[in-house]
N, C-alpha and C positions, 0 to 999 in steps of 0.2 A: 472641344467643340463646350462653350458655355452649354449651363443647362436653357432650357427653352421656357421659361418661364415668361407667362405673357405682361407680367407688370416688371419681373427683373426688377426689382429697386437696391438699388447696391445699400443700402442701410435704412432701417426705419428713421426717419428724419422728425418723427414726433409719436408723442404717446396721447396727445388728446384726440378726443372725435371728431371727425371730421364734421363742421358744420352744414347744417340739416337746411333741405331746401328752402326753410322757410326761413330762413334766415336771411334779412334783407343786404346784409355786405357781402354775404355769399354770393346771394342773387346777382349783386351789382357786379362781382368779380367774373363771374362767371359769362354773364354780358361783355365784359370788356377783353377778355380772355381768348372769346371762341369767334374767328371770322363769322360775320353773317353771310349766307351764300345769296347769290345775287338774285334779285326778284326774276321769277318766271313768268311768260307773258303767257296766259293759257290759251291766246288764239294759236301760238307757235308749237305749243305740244301735243304732238302724235300719239294718241293713246298706244298701249301695247296690245299688239291684237290677242297674245295670249292672256291676256288679264280679262276678267268676267267681269260683266257690270256690277255683281255685288261688290267686286274689290276694288272699281272705279268710285263707288258710292261711298269707300271706308276715304276718301281723299280729306274729308271735311272733320276726319277725327285725326288726333295726334296723342300719342301716347311714347313712353322712356322704355328703355329695356337695360339691361347687365347682363356683365359677361360672367361665366364659370370659368376659375382659373384652375385649367388641368394638363395641359401643355407635357408631355417627358423630355427626356434629355435630346432626343435627336427624332422625334415622330409628332410633329405638331398634329397629328391624326386621332389619338389614342388621350385621354384623361389622364391628368395627374392625381397625387393624393388629395384628401381633403384638405384646403389651405385654413388660414389664418382670417376669418371675417372682420374681426378689428384691427388686420395691419393694413398701413394708410399709404396710399402710392407716393412716390416720388412727384412733388409738385412740378417740376417741369417734366416729367415723361405725362403725367394726368393730362398736363395740359398739350402737350404733342399729340396725345392720345386723340382727346374730347376733338380738336381739329380733325386731325386724318380721319376718324373714323364718322365723325359728321360730312365732311365732305365727300367720302366713299360712298353713305348711305344715300347722300343727296345724288350720288353720280347714277344710281338706280331710281330712286324716288321721282325723279325730273320726269321720267319715260312717263310715268301715269299723272304728272301737270303737279307735282306737289314737291316741299320737303321739309324738311326740321330746322330748327333754329339752337334750341337747349336738348342736348341728345339724352342726357338723364329725366326731361321733362317730358320731350315729345313723345318716349314710349310710352310714357306709363300706365294710359287706357289699352294697352296692346293694338289698338287699330291698326296705328304704321307702322308697328312692329310685323304684323302678318302681311300688311299691304308690301313692305322691303320683300319677306320672303317669297312671295307669289310672283314680284317682277324680277329677281333673279334666279327663281328656280322655274319660271315659266308653268309654274303648277299651282289649282287652287286648294284653298285653306279650308277648311270646315267653315260656316255662315258663323261672323261674327254678333255678339250679345251687344242689342243697340242701346243698355241702357247707362248712364253714368255714375250708378253705385258703385261702390268698391269690390265688391262680389263680382259687378258686370267685367271691370277692368282686370280681377284676377282670373277670371274665366277665358277672356282673351289670350291676355298673357300665356296662363297656360296651353291655350289651343297652340299659340306659336312655340313654346316649349316641347310640346308632343311632335310637334314635325320635325323639327329638328332632331328629337332622336330616333325618329322613324328614319332618317338619312344614316344612320350608325353612329351618331353621336353621343355618346354617355358623359350628361350633364353631374359634376358633381359638388354637392354644396351649394345649389342654387335652386332658388323657389321663387313661384310668382311674385309672394308678397314684397321681394325686396325691390325687382323693378319696379311693381305699382308705387313701392315709399320712395323711389329717387333715389337707390343708391348707387354712387357714382360708380363705384368699385365693381359691383355686378354688371353694371348696365353696359360697362366699357369692355369685361369680360364676356358679356352675353355678344358685343356686337364682332368682338376680335373671333369666337367661336363659328358667328356666321361665315365671317371672311376667310378665316380657315379652310370650313368645309366645302363653301363655293366659289372662293376667288383662288383658291391657293393648293388644296389638295389633288386636284386634276392634273397639276402641271409635273409633267415628266419628262427627263433629260438623260439619254441613255437609261441605266438601272437605279437610278435614284428618284424619289419624288418628292414632293413638297418641298417643304422650306430646302432639302438639300438640294434638289433638284433647280428650284429655282436660283440658289446660290450658283450653283453649275453652269447655270445658262449664262448669270453673268459673268462668271467668268470666263467662258468661252468667249463672248461676245465683246469683251474689254479686253483680252489678251494681247490684240496688237498694239493698243495704245501705251503709248511715254505715259508715265508716273500716275499709272491706275493699278490696283493691287487689293481686288475684291477678295476679303478676308472672311466678311461678315455682313452682318446689315446694319451695325452701327457707324462705328469709327472709320470703315471704308469708305463712306459716304459723306463726309464732313466737309472735304474741298470741292464737292459740287463736279468733280472731274469724270467720276463715274456714269453718272446721270447724262452728263454731256457726250460720252461715248458712245454710251446706248442709242443716243437720237443719232449721231453721227455715225453710228454703223448702219443702221437700216433705214434712216432718212437723211444722207450726208447734204443734201442742198440746202436743207433748214438751219447748219452751223457750221463754221469756222472753226474745227478744231483746234488748227495749229496757232489761233491768235489767244488760244487761254491759257491764262496761269496760274498754276499751283496756287500762287500766294495773294491770289485773292477769291475767297471761298465764297463771299456773300455776291459777288456778280456772275460769278459759275450756278450758283444755285438757281438763282433770280432768272439767269437766262434759260437755263432748264426748266423751271416751274413756267415762264412764259411761254414758251416753245409747246411744250406738251399742253398748256391749258387751250393755246390757239390754234395749233396745225394736229393735235393727235387727238384731242377730246378728253384729255384727262384734266379735272381739277385741280386746283392747286389746293395742299394736302398739310402742306409744312409749311413754316416759317423758316426764311433761311437762316436768321440769327441763332433760330431753337438748334438748327441742326451744327450750324460752324461752330458756336461757341459754346455746346454744352461737351463735357468731359466724355458721356458717352451718351449720345442720343439714341430715343427709344427703337428698339428694335421693331416692336410690332409697327408702330407707323413706318418705320423706312422700309419693312416690307409690304405694308398694304399697298403703298405708294408705288413701290418698284414692280408688284404685281400687275399693276393695270400697264406698265409697258409692257409686260410678256404677256397680257392677253390683246393690246393693241398692237402688238408686231407678231402675234401669233398666228396670223392670216397671209405672211408674209415668208413662209417658209421654204419656198423654192430653191434660192439659193443656198441654205441650211443643209438643205436634202441633200442638194449635190455635193456640197464639201463632205458632207458624211459619208455618201456613197466613195467618193473617191479615197477618203482615209479609209475606210474599211477595205478598199481592194488595195491599197498600197500597203497598209498593215498584212493584209493575207498573203501579198507577194512577200514583203519582208521575212515574215515565218515562215514561207515555203524555202525561200531560200536558205534561211537560217538551216532549216532541216535538213534541205538538201546537202548543206556544208556539214554537217554533223555526222550525215550519212557519209559523206566522202571521207570525213577524217577516221568514222570508224572504221570504213571498211577496207581501206589504206593499212590502219595500223593493226586489224586483225591478219590482214595478208601480209604484210612483214614480219608478222610473229609467226606465221607459218612457213614464210621463206624461211626464215631463221632457222626452224625447228626441223625442216625436211631434211634438208641435206645431212644431218645431225643422226636423226631416226634412219636414214636410208643407207648410211654406212655400215657395212657389215665386213670391213676390212678384218684380216686374218693375223695382222702383223702386230697384235699388240699382247702386252705384257699381261700376266695375271694381276699385278695391281692395278694396271688399266681398265681391266674386264671389272673389276670390283669397284672401281671407282665409276665407271659407266653405268654400272647397275645403281647404284647409289643414284647417282645424276636422274635418271629414267624414273626412280621411285620418286623423288624431287619435282619433276616433271607431271606427272602421276596427278599426285595429291596437291600441289602447289600451282604449276603452273597452266596445266591446262582447266580446271573448273572455272576460274574466271573467263577464260577465252569461248565456254561453252556458252555462260551468258553471255557475252559480249555480241555471240553468233545471233543468240534468241532475240537481243536488243534488236539485233540492225535487221533483224527481219519484221519486226514489229513496227520498226521507225521506216520500212519503203513502204510496208503496207498502209502504216497510218499516213506517208506522203500520199501515197498513189490515191487514198481515198480522199484527202484534205482538195487534191487538185482537180480530182472528178469534181468534186461538190461545187469546185468555184469555177467549173469549165475551161480549168487550166490543159495544155497538153500534160500528157503522161513523163514521168520523170523517168530519163534514160541516165543512168550515172555512167561515166567516165570508161573509158575502154579499159574492160578487166575485172570492175567493179559492180559488175551484176550478181542476181541472188544466185544465179546458177553457177556463176564464176567463183563465187563465194563457197556455193556447195562441192562444185570441181575441187577448189582447192582443198578445203578440210576434208572430202572424201580420199582424196590423194594422202593427206597426212594421217589419216585413220589407216589406210593402206599401209603406207610406211611403217605405223607405229605395229601395227598386226604382230605378231610374232617377235617384234623386237626383243622382249624381257626372254622369252624362251629361247632365242638364239643366244642372245648375253649368257643366259644359265649354261646352257651347253658348251658357249666356248669359255668360258670358265672351269666346268666338268673336264673339257679337253686340254686346257693348260695346265689344271691339275693332274692329268694324266701324265702329261709329258714330261712334267717336271718330276713326277713320281719316278717314270721311267730312267730320266736323267740321274737322278739320285741312285737308283737301283742301277745304272752304266756306270757311275763312279766308284761303289761299294765293290764291284767285281771285278773294274780294274783296279781297287787295292787289294783283293785279295790275290789278282794274277800277277800284280808287282811284288807281291811281296813272296809268291812261290817261284819267280822268276828269278829274284835278286840271287846272282852267283852263278845261274846255272849256265849263262854263255862260259866265264871265266874256266868252269870244272871242263864243260864240252873241248875248250880251247888245252887245256892241260897235258904235258908231257911226262907225267908221274911214272908212269907206265916205263920209260926208257931207264930210271936207276932203281927198280923194283925187282924184287927175286917172284918167282913163278905161281910162290904161294901170295904173295901181293898182288901179282897181275888176277890169278884166279879172285879176289877179292874183288879187283877193282870191277871185272869182268860183270859179279854178280852183282858189282852194285849200280853198274850201268844197265843193264838186264832192267833191274828196279827202278832206274832212271826214267827208260823206255816205257814202263808200264805207266809211271807218275805221268808221265809226257801224253801219254795216250788216255790216262782220265782227264787232265786237264784240258784238251782239245774239246769236251764239251763247254766247257767254261769258255774259251775264246770263241766257238761257234755262238753263245748266247751272246757273250760281250757285242758279236758280229750283227746277230738278228735285232738287238737291240737299238742297236745305231739305224740300223736299216728301219724301224721303226719311225725312230725320229726324222729321221728325212722326210719318210711318206708323212708323217704328219706334221712336217713345216714347222720343226722346232726353231723357233727363234736365234738360239745359242748354240746352233749346230755344230759352226767352222769349228771349235777345240775339240767336239765330240768327236769328227771326223778325224780331226790328224791324232786324238790319241789312239783312236781304231784302227786307223792306218798301220800307225807306230807297234801295235802288238802283232797285228796279222803279219808285218813285215821280221818282227822279232819272231814270232813260234814257226815261220819259213826257215828261219837260220838256223832255231833248234832242230828241228827234224833233220835239216842239211847237216848240222855238224853231230846230231845222235849218229844218223848213219856213217859219219865217216870214223865217228871213235868205235863205233861196236865193230867197225873193219878193223880199227887199229888192235882191238882185244881180241878177237876171233881165236889167237895164237895160243891164250889163256885156258887150260885144260884143268887147273888144279880146284875145282870148286867141289869136291867130293865129300869133304869132310862135314862131319854133322852140324854143327856148328855153322860154318857157311850156309849149309842149307835152313838152318832155321833163322838166321838171321833174314838170309832172302824170303823164306815164306813168309817171314813177319813184314818184312818191306813190301811184298804184292799185296798181302792183305791190310796192312796198316794205312796203306793211301787212299784205295776204295771206302776204305772205312773213314778215313778223315775228309776226303770230299763228300764222302755222306752227310757225317756231322757240321761242317762247314753249311753246307747246302740245309741241312735242320735250322740250325743257327740262322742262317738268314732268314729262313721261311717262315719263324718265329718271331724275328723282330720286323716281319715286313708289314708295311701301311697297311689297314683295312680301307677299303673303298666301297662302301655298301650302299646301294641306293633303294632294296627293296628287301622285303623277307625270305624271297626264293634266295638271294645271293648269300645271305647272311647264314640260312639253315645250311645252304652248299658248303660255305666253309668250315661249319660248325662238326658234319658230317664227315667234311676229309681230315680234320682236325683229330676227329675222333678214331678213324681209321688211323692215323698217323698214331696214335697212343696205343691202338692193340698192337702195333709192332715194335714196339718199346721191350717186351720181353727177348725177342730174337736179336735185338740189335745189343741188347745186355750179354747173350751169350756170345757174339761175336767179339764185343770189348772182354769179358772173360777169357777169349782165346789169344787177345792179342797179348795179356798181360800173361798168359801160359807161356808164350813163346819165349817172354824176355825171362822168367822163370828156369826155363828147362836150358837156356844159354848158361845161365849163370851156374846152375846143377854141374853143365858138361865141364864148365872152368873150373869149380871148385872140385868136382872129382878129379881131373887130370893134372891141377896146380899151375893153369894157363894163368895168365897176368891178366889183372881184373881189367885193365885197359882194353881187353877183345870183344868185355861187353859191349860197347860201344859199336853200333850195327853199321857196318860200312856201306849198305845199300839204301841208305834213307835217312834224312836228318830228323824224322819224327820220331820222338820216342813214347813211351807208354805214358810217362808224367804230362805229356803235350795231349795226349788223347784222352788221360784222365781228367787233367784239368778242361779241356774241349765239355767230356761227358757230363761234369758237374754242371756246366753252365748251360748245357742244353736240359737237365732237369731243375735247375731254379727258372729258366724260361717258360718251360710248360704252362706252370699253375698262372705264371703272369699272361700265358696267350691266353688259357681259359678265362680269366679274368675280363680282358680287352672283348673277347668273342661275346662273354654275358653281356657287357654293357654295351655295345652292340646291338644286340640282340634286344635290349628293354629299349635302345634306342630305336629300334624299328618298331617295335609296338607301340611306341609312343607317335612314332609318324601314321601304323596303322587309326592310332584313335583321332587323331588329325586330319585324316583322311573321312575318318567318318561322321567327326565333327562338320568337317565343312559342309561332307554330302549332306547331312540333316538339315542342316539351315540353310544352306544355298536349293537344296529340294522345297524347302517352305518360301524362302524370299522369290524364288524365280515366276514359280505359278502366280505370287500374289503381283508382282510386276508385270506380268501380262496381261492378268486382269485387267488392274488399273491402267494401260493402258488401252485398252477395249472399252474399259467404262470411258475415258477420254475421247476415245474418238467416235464412241456411239453418242457421247451429250452432244457433242459437236456439228454431229450429223440428224439428230430427233428432233423433229419439225414437231412434236406432241407436246413437249413444255411448254407452259402457258407462256412466260415472259423470257427474254433475251439475260434480264438480271438473274432469274433463279439458274438459268444456265451457267454464268459466271459464276453465281454462288456454289453451284454443285461442283462446279472445275475448281475454284477455290479450294473447297472442303477435301475433294483429293490432292489438291497440289498440298496443304497442310498434313492430309496424311504420310503423305510421300516423303514430307520434309521429316515427320514423326519415326520415320522408318530409316531415317538415314543413321542413327545409330548401328542397325544391322548390316549396313553396307561397311562401316567403319569397322565392325567386328571381324568380317568375312575378310575383310581386306588384311587385318592383323595377323588372322589364320594363316590367310594364305602368305603371308611375308615368313612367318615361321615355318611354313610348307617349305616353301624355297630356299631359307636358310639352311633346311633339314635336305635339300638335294629330294623332296617328293614334288613328282610333277606327272603322278597319274591316278588313276583310279578316285576321282574327284567328282565321277557321276555326270549326269545330263547338263550342268550348269557349271560352266570355266567361273572365274572370277573375271576373266574377260566379258564374255555374255552376261553375266550381270551388271558391268561396269555398264556396256552399250546397251542393256536392256534399262537401267536408270536413268543415262542421257535421252535415251529416245522419250521415257514419259514424261521427263522435265520438260523436253523441247516439244513434244506433242500438245502439252498443258499449255504451256506459253503461247504455242503458235495457235492452237482453238480460243484460247481467250482472248489472245489480237484478235483474229476471226471476228467472234462475237461483238467486243466492244467496235469494231470497224462497223459492223450491221446494226448496233445502237446509235453511231455516229451517223448512217445512214437514214435510217427510222426518224430521227430526230430531227434532223436537218431537212428531209424531204416529206416529214409530217407525215408518216405513216402508222397506220394501226398496225398493233401486235397481230392482228389477225390478218392481216394483209401481208404482212413480213412472213408468218408463218406458212402461210399460202406460197408464198414465193420459193421459200425454203425448201415443203415438202415437194414441191415441183421439181427443182433443182436436184435434190437428193434422188430422188425415183429414178431422174434421166443421165445420172452422174454415176455410174456403176463403176468404173474403175476408179472413182475418187481422185480422181486427176483434171476435173474441170469437165466443162461439154465442150464435145466437138462438132462441130458444122450440123452433121444431121442430128444429134442430140440436140442442139440447142433448138433447132427449127421444130421440133419435138415438143420441149419444153414451152416455147411460145406460144404453140396451138394450143398447150393444155393451160395456159393463162390465158387465152382469147384473145392473141396477138393475130390481127389477120394478115397471113400470109400466103399469098395469090398460087393456084397452083400453075405447073408448067414454068416457062423462060421468065414470065413474070415475077413468080414466085421466087426464080432462083436469084432475080435482080432484088427482089426484097430483103433476101438474106443475107447477099452480100452488102447492100449498106447497111445493114444492121453491124455485120460482122466488121465491116469500118468503122462502127462506134464501140463496139462490145472490149475486139480485138486489134490495136489501131498498130502494134507490134509484130501481127501474124504468128503468133505465136501457137494457133493451132488448137487451142483452148481457152475455155469465157471460163473466167472465176463467178462466184454468186455475187460478190458487189460491184462487178461489171455490169449483171443480169438486173441487178435492182437498181443500179443507175441509169440501165437503159429503159427501165419499165416506168421511170418517175420524173427523167430528165426533163423531156418534151413539156410538161405542166409545171415543173419548179420555177419559183420564181429567185431565178440566181441571176448575178450581175454578168452582164455582157458585155462586148466589145462597143456595141452602141450606145448601151446606156451610160459606159465610161464616157465616150466621145460627147453626147448629148450633156452628162454632168459638167466637163469642162466647159461646155459652148454658153450653159447657163452662168457659170463664173465668171466669166469673159465676157459678159454680155451681148453674147450673141456673133461675136467675131472669131473668126476663124486660129487666130492666134488670142495667148494669154502673156499676161506681164508678169514681170517677178512682183510688184506691189500687190496684185491680184492672188497670188497663189498664196502669199505670204498673210494677207489678210484674211482667206475665207480657210484655209488649214491650219490646224496646230502645228505648232513650230517644228515637231519632229518629222510630221508627215510632211512640209513646205519644206523642208531640208533633203531629205528623201526625194521630193519628187523634181526639185531642180537641179538635183544631181544627176537627174537621166534625162529631162527633157533638152529637146535639140534646139537652138538657136532658129527661127526661120530666115535669118538674117545674119553672115555675120556683124557684129558689135550691133546688133539692134536688139532691145528690151521686148521682144515678141517670139515666144517658145512654141512649137510645133507640136501640141496635144497630142494630135490626131495619130501621128506614127507613134508617140509613148505609147498609148491607149492600146493601139493594137500590139505593139511589143511586150505587154504585159499577158497576152492570149496566146504567144507564140511560143516557138524554141528559143 
């Protein structure tokens, strides 16, 4: 926008001083350039009643005045910086301004029966300047000085300037001497100041005022006309069509706009000037040639002339008021429809998200593998940290949007918004509660399932190792038991075979425990529903069947060898004794080796302490075991001594009763000795890990015990702030809530830190001993606090909206709130009995008996249209103020359309487009129904009623 300067010359055209008033050439030029106003017949002039006799007496005196150039960029009611006194006006603009301002001044002075001819001369003595101010303001100025000397003139001009400044106008670089001296620039600037203050400043359109308001008024009035585009107060008026459009908009019978041509500006301008002077009592203030042929007509002259049209037509606002009302209602309806659509979209998206995650969280299938469970645990943590938090905010926004929409509908007398089936706030909350129920315990289930699967894998691995040991032992046993070697053996060999078989049976009995362990492990895996149980069952059945065969075969072989009696030799006895003792020792040492390499699954200090105790007890038995090991070696030394003593073949050293040898036992014994310190180290490492877990528990409990009460305290504060009616203003309430909200956001790192500690605890299988506040409880507390703060802020903002829209004082709203909180004991809204007591406390007349029941039912139909059984605070305030509120009603809408339709029962498309802005007109025509098919007549009554119905 261009800078609003009263003179606004494009460039200084001359550096010479303007000719003085005493210059004959200058006087002659002024007389030729300024059109002389028509002579006024004193007999036809009716004095203005508001003028005093003293003011009327000033008619015989003439003076001139000068303008202060002070306007800023966009407000024509504020002074600008001090200007250059020696700068010259553009001659063309000076001519336009002198003619326009002269005509404008005469349009007011003629009410007092006088006029002016040369503006810079006729205001010099200050008398007509004071008279002009009295006429346009209707107020009396101080008595003028009657003398004709220079100081009398200066005194009168100063009185006029003082009155102007008393109206809030700051005059910059202006003095009475310049007006008295006939300074043209100052005089024109002073008249422009008067025009701004008394003819333009009070113009207001929408939220704009003064120049911008006048420009917006012109734009709205000329918007439906072709070839008219009002953007300023200079070039937009050169072709005259804008002036003709203004006249036709308000007085269409005075001008035929369709016959005008943009290519004939002189005709258009003169036509507008003549019609305005003849029919609208607006004097001709401009020359058509000056406006049409000027590169940039003088803005002040155009604005002054156009303001006369505004004042001439301001007494005809009925149609405009009706159009504004319709536009306001239509825009409100469009805004409400958009909010409804936003609510439906947001609700649908949130419900779809809940429906997508609910089955996943509800699925507690036990058919998962360990890798599946670990992946699902990672997915759940991703859901917790990334998926759910934005949806919590969406849920809060959805509740805020619903409350705001209901408030807007109540304030505009619209029926309450009923979301589509399944999209009510209670439906959203129900779905959300179902999601949280599905989520509850899901993480613990995953952890427990992971532990169960790990235990299953451990049992399966243990089953495999025991089967490998069994297979290693059983290899060749069936072949041995089926052998017929006794048929070709002598008695001594048979004795040896019998002894060997006795050792075998002892060995067989010793391995029975291993077979039982294999069966027991298989049974556990079946009971725990191990996913790969098929091969294990097959292997177990194979071992049991084989074991039964071995027992049967062993019995058969023993029966065949019972005839052998030659087993009394010492060597045989030694071999037999060795075989009997070595097998249990070998089983024991195999079990020890197995235990020492067994996996450590520890989740608490008690378990590791028990394992340490068991291991220490085992180490305490090692001396006895070493004695047994030495005894076995002694058997071999004795057998070798017997063979060497009696010269037996060294091949007899091979024990015929067992495949075990002292070298094998020695190897296993040294392996055990090497495994013991490794087991010590593993147990110590696990002990350190459990101690670290204990520190995790302590750290989590300490931080949770600090954060948990803080969250509870902040939640209590947020709830109490929303219920406290003693707070001075609702804005302060919102400020306190936002302060709590900011503090809560600042404590978010503490929640994140606890989440990190909690995750470390889970990764180390720490599930108990965290104290009163679990991580899930802290999450719920955090979410409850944020949701409560957002909800209370939304409620307070709705109360502010109610207060401002209803014009309620803060004290009255606090009174309503105090009564509501007093009776709303369960904080769920007022039931009918509580509502009745609250209304009585607020001075509402509830009659006793049956009549009072009728009164209460009538009120309930208003404040609880959905029969929910509870009344909100907003509904209570709306009821207390709605009967006196100046709101748009159905009847007002119908009457407004009737005004636009000139009293007809229907309205045409052209009338809608002429009176309403384009966007509102299109919205209206899309929804209006034709009164008859094919006719240009629309039923505005049914359309108005539809805006206020479901």
